[in-house]
N, C-alpha and C positions, 0 to 999 in steps of 0.2 A: 574324193568326196564319198563315192560309194563304199570303199574300205573304211573311211572313218566312221560312217553311219553304222556299218556292220559292228564295228568295234565298239561303237558307243551302246548299241542296242544288246549285244550279246555279252560284252565284257570277256569274250575268249578272244585273246590277242595273239598273233604271230610276229615273231621278230623278222620282218621280211626286210627287203632291200631299202628301205627309206634311210636307214643308218648303218653306214659301213662299220664293221667290227674291227678294231684295231688288233685286238688279240694280246694287247699289252695292259698292264695294270694302269700306267700313266694315261692311255687312251681312254679306258673304262672311266677312271676318275676324272678326266676333263669332261666327258659327257654328262657324268652325275652332278659335277659343280656347276655345270652351265644351267641347271634346272632346278637344283636344292642345294641345301646345305649338307655337307659332309664331314663326318668326324673321321679322322685318318689316325687310327693307331700305329705307332711304329716303335722299332728298337733304336739303339743308340747310333747305329750306322745307316738306318733308314732303307735297310734292305727288306726286312720283314715288315710289310705293311698290311693293314686291315681297313677297309672303307665300310663306315657303318652311316646309316642314314635316319635320323630322328623322324623325317617325314613318313618314312615307310616303316613305321612302328618300332625304330630301333633295330632294324634288321642288318646283318652283315650282307653287304652286296657282293663284294669280291676281295680277294687278297693276293698277295704275291710273296715269293721268297726271294725275289731279285730286284727289288726296287721299281722304279717307274717303268724302266724298259723289260721288266720281267714278265713272264706269263701271267695272265688274268685267270684265276681259277674259277670264279662264278660266273653262272650265266645270267645275262642281263637282257631284259626286253627293251632294246633301245628305242624302237618306235613308240611304245607306251611311255617310257620316260620322257621322250621328247614331246609327247602330245599333252593337250590339257583336257584330255577326255577322261570321263570317270565310267568304268564299266559298270553294269548292272549287277552282274552275279559275282564277278571276282575282277580284281585288278592284278595282273600277274606281271609285277614289275621285276621278278626274278629274285636273285639272292642265295647267298651260301647258307644262311642261318636265319630262318624266319620263324617267329613265335606264333602257333596256333593253339587252339584248344580242341580237344575232343569231347564227345564222338561227332563225327561227321554225319553218320546215318543211325537208324535204328529208333526204338521208342523214344530215346533220350538225346535225339539230335538236336544240336544247336545250329545246323546249317538248314533245318527245314522248319517250318511253322507247324503248329499242332493240326492234325487232322487232314493233312494234304498228302498227296501221293508223292512220294520220294523218287522224284526224277528230275532231269536237268533243268526243265522249265521252272521248277519250284525251288531249286537249289540256291541259296545266298550265302555268301561268306560274312559272318558278322562284321559290322563296321570297325569295331574297336581292333581286329586283328587284319583289316583289308585296307583302310583308308583313314589317313589323318595322323598327325605327329603325336608321339609320346614325349612326355616332359623329361629334359635332362635334368638329372638332380646332382650328379657328380661327374668330374671329368679330369683325366690326366693324359700324359703321352700313351699310357699303356692300358687305360679302361675308360669306360664310359658307362654310367647306370642311367636307366630310364624307369619312369614310373607311370601308371595309368589307373584310374578309377572308372567303372563301368558296369553296366548290367547285361546279363544275357538270359534270354528265354528259350528253353528247351521245348522239344516236341510234345513232352508230358505237361506243359503248361507251368512249369517251375521256373522262377525267376532267382537267378544267382546274382548276387552283389558282389562284385569282384575288385579287390586290390591287386593289382599286378606290378612286380618288380623285376627288372632285367639287368644284368651287368655283363657286358660283353669285355672280355680281358684277354689281351696278349701275352703269351707265354713264352719264357725264355727256355733256351735249350736244356738247362739243367731240370727245369720242371716237366719238360718233356720226357726226359730220360726217366725221371721218377714215376710219372704216370704211365708211361708204356712199360717199365721194367726192362727197358733196353739202353744201350749206349749209341746215341745217334752221333757219328764221328764228325769231325769238322769239315771232311770232304763231301757233306750232304748239306744241301741247303735245305731250310725250312721256314715255314711260317706256321705258327700254331696259336689258336686261340680257344676259348670256351665261353658259352654263354651260360650264365647262372641265372636260372628263371624261377620265380617264385609267385605262388598262387596263394591268396589270403582270402578267407571267407570274411567279406566286410559288412556282412548284413546281420540280421538278428535271428535267423533260422539256422539250424544245423544242415548241412549237406549229407542226404542219406541216400543208400542205394535205391530205396523205393520210389525217390522221386528224381533219380538219375544223377550221376557224378560227372565233374569235368576232369579232363587229364590235361597235363601240359605237353605240348606235341611239337618238335622241332623238326623242320624240314629244310634240307639243303639242295639247291639246285646248281648243278655242274654242267660244264660244256660237254657235249658227247662228242665221240670220234669212232670210226669204224674199228679202232684197236683197243676200246675201252671195255675193260670187264669188271663187273661188280662181284665182290666176294664178301659172303656173309658166312662166318663160322657158326656152327650149332652144336649142342650137346647130342651125341649119338645115343641110340637105345631104341628098343622095340616100340612100334607104333602103339601096341595095345597099353602101354604105359605112359609114353610120353606125347602120343597124339601124332599127328601128320608132321613132317619135317618142315614143310613149307605150304603156306596158303597162297593160292594162285588165282583164286576165284573173283577177285576184284573186278576185273574187266574181262573175264573169260579166261579159260585154260591157255597157258602159254606153250607154245611149240617146243619140242625137245632140242631143235637146234637153237634155242635162245635161251633155255633154262635147263641147267644139268645139277644133279646132286651127286657129290662125291662122298659116299658113305664111308669109304675107307679113311679119308682124312677130315671128315666132318665138316664139309664146307659146301655151300650153294654158290654156284657160277650163274651170273645173270648178264646179258649183253646191255651195256650202257652206250648204244650207238644213235639213240634217237630216232629209230627208223620204224619201230613198231611199239604201239601202246600196250603196256602191261605193268601190273603191280603184283609184288609179292610180299608175305609178311612171316614172320618168326614169333612164336608163342612164348609165353613164360616157361612153359615146360623145355623148350630147347634153346632159349636165347643165351648168348654170350655177350658181354659188354662191349663188342667191337663189330664194326662193319668197315668196308673199305671197297677200293676200286684201283686198278691199274691201267694207265694210259700209256701203252707200250710205245707209240709214236713219239710222244713227248718225254717219256721217262719219269712219269709223275705217279707217285704211290700216294693216295689219299686215304687217311684213316679217320674214322669217328669212333670215339669213344664216349659211353654214356652212363648214367647212373642206373642201378637196378637194386632193388631191395636184396637183402640177404637171401631171402627165399622167395624168388619171383612167384611162385607157385602158390603163394598164400595170399598173393595181391590181386586186386580186382582191376583188371586192364579193360577199358570200355571198348566195346565193338563199334567200328565206323562203318561197317557194311551197311550198304542202303536198304531200305525196306523192312519187312518183318523180320525179326529175329527171335530164335529160341534162347539165346544165351547172350544177353546183352552185356555181360562182363567177362566173356571170353575173346578178348581182343588180342591183337598183336603188339608186341613191345618194339621190335624194329621193323621197318619197311624199306622197300626200295620200288621207285617207279621209273620205267623207261618211257619216254614220250614218243609219240607217233602219231599219224592220222586217226581220228577218233572213229572214221569210216572212210571207205573208199571215196576219193575225190575233195576230201576236206583237208586243210591244212592242219599239222600239229600246232599245239599251244606253243612250243618252243622252236626247234626241239631241244630238250635238256633230259638229264637223269637226276634221279634224287635218291639221297640217303637220309632216313628219317628215324627218330626214336620217339617214344613216348613215355611218359610216367605212369604209374597206377593211377586209378580214380581217387580223386581227392575227397575223401568223406571226414569233412572238417567241421568243428564245432566254430560258433563266431568267434573271430579272432585267431584261429589256427591257420598254419601256413605249411603248404607242401612246396618242397624243392626238387628240381630237376637240372642237372648239368649236363651239357652236350658239348664235346670237344672236338675240334676239328683240325686236323693236321695235315699238311702237304709237305711233301719231301721229293726232292730231285738231286741227282748226283749219282755217285759211283753204284754201278749196278750191284756188285757184290755185297755191299752195304744194304742198299734197299732191299735186297734178297733175304738178308739175315733179319732186317725189320720186319718184313712180311711173315716171315716163318714164326717169328715170336708173337706176333700180334693176330694174325689171320689165320695161321696154322699151315699155310702152303707157301712156296717159293714162286719166284717169278715165271720161271719156266712153266710151272704147273697152270698158273693163270693164263699165260700167253697161249697155252696149248688146249685151253678148255674148249675152244670153238673153231 
């Protein structure tokens, strides 16, 4: 009862021992189906499967490349899913691809009310992206489309009238080869999907920088392990022209044994072990359209690919840092979060790790639409083949990733 009361009051939940994790897609799917409707996208032989939940705003909860008995890639908060509790600040259901909007903090935040101090006590996830079902408007074996209309108030007292549309689409091997520019051989098992997210100004007033802009923000939550390393490629070059390589100021500077920059190969290494809370970001001057991770123990290479403008330095990316900001449109394009205790003696949210991407700010006239596509690909199988794919997309091979820490 005490734990349930804490969950209800704070909304900050941990996947403790109340529900035993099976580790398989079939086990996670059975848990979800016990408490809510699930749309399962699948290929012809039912090996590649993706579980999407309308009740959780059309988010992808988990996926597998090996059918019901295969490894489940997404992190799920089993206890919260199995409860009937609603958190006050956020409902951390988990999921590999969830749709949020930015900015989280700053003068145009949509997570803080106007004229309040931006701290955890005053932080609230907007209901439209935290609680309640989105309408299914189209569905097949390989895709599902959702829609939702709602309003968002930002910290500058501007109201956005929003039409949001979201399609989750399973991708076949040929499409993956085309999108990645590689050949994934038959000996590599894969599941791949993309979320195509569209944000439309459904009101009568234009969305302008002076009142704040919204961005499309996709966050993927995955199961951590001591052998998981996050890899984010970046554009090399001098700091006086391109700015810092990585922003690690979100929750305080990250120790050097958990975050490393390989300037020779143009990659950032970040531990995805779920043991220490930290977040990093890469801005538009440095961004490449890929991020990923490698779990050496399970032999899983995870890639995310996302849309960026032809020249991202010309775009306005909203800044989600909490509190006062000098540059509210100097935000990051790609982020990664590693969970851990928020302070000594307190449990982590999960634990989990995240790979995230954001669109530019939506400076839209009434009726105009911004689109952002976020693609997730999990690969397992022949190490030499995975190594080649990692080199082609992330810029480094598996030996380098495993040896980073």
